[in-house]
C-alpha positions in Angstrom: -22.4 8.2 -62.4 -26.2 7.8 -62.2 -28.4 9.7 -59.8 -30.4 7.4 -57.5 -33.3 8.5 -55.3 -32.3 8.0 -51.7 -35.5 8.9 -49.7 -35.6 5.5 -48.2 -32.2 5.9 -46.5 -32.6 6.4 -42.7 -30.4 9.0 -41.1 -29.9 9.1 -37.4 -31.6 12.1 -35.8 -30.6 12.6 -32.2 -33.6 14.8 -31.5 -36.0 11.9 -32.1 -34.2 9.8 -29.5 -34.7 12.7 -27.0 -38.4 12.8 -27.9 -38.8 9.1 -27.3 -37.1 9.2 -23.9 -39.3 12.3 -23.0 -42.4 10.2 -23.9 -41.3 7.4 -21.7 -40.6 9.8 -18.8 -44.1 11.3 -19.3 -45.6 7.8 -19.3 -43.9 6.9 -16.1 -44.9 10.1 -14.4 -48.5 9.7 -15.6 -48.6 6.1 -14.1 -47.1 7.3 -10.8 -49.7 10.1 -10.7 -52.6 7.6 -11.5 -51.4 5.2 -8.8 -51.2 7.9 -6.2 -54.7 9.3 -6.9 -56.4 5.9 -7.1 -57.1 5.9 -10.8 -55.2 2.7 -11.4 -57.3 0.8 -8.8 -60.5 2.4 -10.2 -59.5 1.3 -13.8 -58.9 -2.3 -12.6 -62.1 -2.4 -10.7 -64.0 -1.0 -13.8 -62.5 -3.7 -16.0 -63.4 -6.5 -13.5 -67.0 -5.1 -13.0 -67.6 -5.0 -16.8 -66.4 -8.6 -17.2 -68.6 -9.7 -14.4 -71.6 -7.8 -15.8 -71.2 -9.8 -19.0 -72.6 -12.8 -17.1 -75.6 -10.8 -16.0 -78.9 -12.6 -16.8 -80.5 -9.4 -18.1 -78.1 -9.1 -21.0 -80.4 -10.9 -23.5 -83.1 -8.3 -22.7 -80.9 -5.7 -24.4 -81.4 -7.4 -27.7 -84.2 -6.4 -30.1 -84.8 -10.0 -31.3 -84.0 -13.5 -30.1 -82.5 -14.4 -33.4 -79.3 -12.8 -32.2 -79.0 -15.5 -29.5 -78.9 -18.3 -32.1 -75.8 -20.5 -32.1 -74.7 -19.1 -35.5 -75.0 -15.4 -34.4 -74.2 -15.5 -30.7 -70.3 -15.6 -31.2 -70.5 -12.5 -33.4 -72.7 -10.7 -31.0 -70.2 -11.4 -28.2 -67.3 -10.2 -30.3 -69.2 -7.0 -31.1 -70.0 -6.4 -27.5 -66.4 -7.0 -26.4 -65.0 -4.8 -29.1 -67.5 -2.0 -28.2 -66.5 -2.3 -24.6 -62.8 -1.9 -25.5 -63.5 1.0 -27.8 -65.5 2.8 -25.1 -62.7 2.3 -22.5 -60.2 3.7 -25.0 -62.5 6.7 -25.9 -63.7 7.7 -22.4 -61.0 6.9 -19.8 -58.7 9.9 -19.2 -55.5 8.2 -20.4 -54.3 5.4 -22.6 -52.6 3.8 -19.6 -55.9 3.6 -17.7 -57.7 2.2 -20.6 -55.0 -0.5 -21.0 -55.3 -1.4 -17.3 -59.1 -1.6 -17.5 -59.0 -3.7 -20.7 -56.3 -6.1 -19.2 -58.5 -6.6 -16.1 -61.5 -7.3 -18.3 -59.6 -9.9 -20.3 -58.1 -11.4 -17.2 -61.5 -12.1 -15.7 -62.9 -13.4 -18.9 -59.9 -15.7 -19.5 -60.1 -17.1 -16.0 -63.7 -18.1 -16.5 -62.7 -20.3 -19.4 -65.6 -19.5 -21.7 -65.2 -21.3 -25.0 -66.8 -18.3 -26.7 -64.0 -16.0 -25.4 -61.3 -18.1 -27.1 -63.4 -18.1 -30.3 -63.7 -14.3 -30.2 -59.9 -13.9 -29.6 -59.1 -16.1 -32.6 -61.7 -14.7 -34.9 -61.5 -11.9 -37.4 -64.2 -9.6 -36.0 -62.0 -7.2 -34.1 -60.0 -6.5 -37.3 -63.2 -5.6 -39.2 -64.5 -3.4 -36.4 -61.2 -1.7 -35.8 -60.9 -0.8 -39.5 -64.3 0.9 -39.4 -63.4 2.9 -36.4 -59.9 3.8 -37.7 -61.3 5.0 -41.1 -63.6 7.3 -39.2 -66.5 8.9 -41.0 -69.8 10.4 -40.3 -71.6 7.3 -39.0 -69.2 4.9 -37.3 -72.1 3.0 -35.5 -73.7 2.3 -38.9 -70.4 1.1 -40.3 -69.9 -1.1 -37.3 -73.4 -2.5 -37.9 -72.6 -3.2 -41.5 -69.5 -5.1 -40.4 -71.6 -7.0 -37.8 -74.1 -8.0 -40.5 -71.4 -9.1 -42.8 -69.7 -11.2 -40.1 -73.1 -12.8 -39.4 -73.4 -13.7 -43.1 -76.3 -11.2 -43.4 -74.5 -8.4 -45.3 -77.6 -6.8 -46.7 -80.0 -7.5 -43.8 -81.1 -4.1 -42.4 -82.2 -5.7 -39.1 -78.6 -6.9 -38.5 -77.1 -3.7 -39.6 -79.4 -1.7 -37.3 -78.9 -4.1 -34.4 -75.1 -3.9 -34.7 -75.2 -0.1 -34.8 -77.6 0.0 -31.9 -75.6 -2.3 -29.7 -72.3 -0.6 -30.5 -73.8 2.8 -29.5 -75.6 1.3 -26.4 -72.3 -0.2 -25.1 -70.4 3.0 -25.7 -73.1 5.0 -23.8 -73.3 2.5 -21.0 -69.5 2.5 -20.4 -69.3 6.3 -20.7 -71.9 6.5 -17.9 -70.0 4.0 -15.7 -66.8 6.0 -16.2 -68.5 9.3 -15.3 -69.9 7.7 -12.1 -66.4 6.6 -11.0 -65.0 10.1 -11.3 -61.4 9.6 -12.2 -59.0 12.2 -10.9 -57.1 14.5 -13.2 
């Protein structure tokens, strides 16, 4: 008889089932706590307010150059801003549940406004590239995000695009972090 390596065989472990049910109970308790202390409503309101601020006429003034408003670049700029917003909500809200609520409210408002650019962003590859850069970590995630932004704009080696992408990513994270701090979510 020949020995065969069997590390790929899955063996039922009842303790893992208990861990999963404990996680679900913890999730349900967390949601109940967040509903009672008003955090759920605050997260929804935050998502809606962020979505509505996207239509703010002062948004272009945050750009360092008008080239980023060109028809070729604008969709990538919007994708970067939306990704950065989602990242900030995930980083700075007190729980994963609250970030999901805020992100869902954000997308609901954007979807209701039927912006063609929103559909283009959802179907495009930008989020995948940005997510990979965040996931791999490193010493300078904003710079890596800037490099991805420049690449998506077909300007891979253009330092102005890299710097603008990094700057906007950091700007959005900082802005969202301040908004969350002002709301004062309960623990």
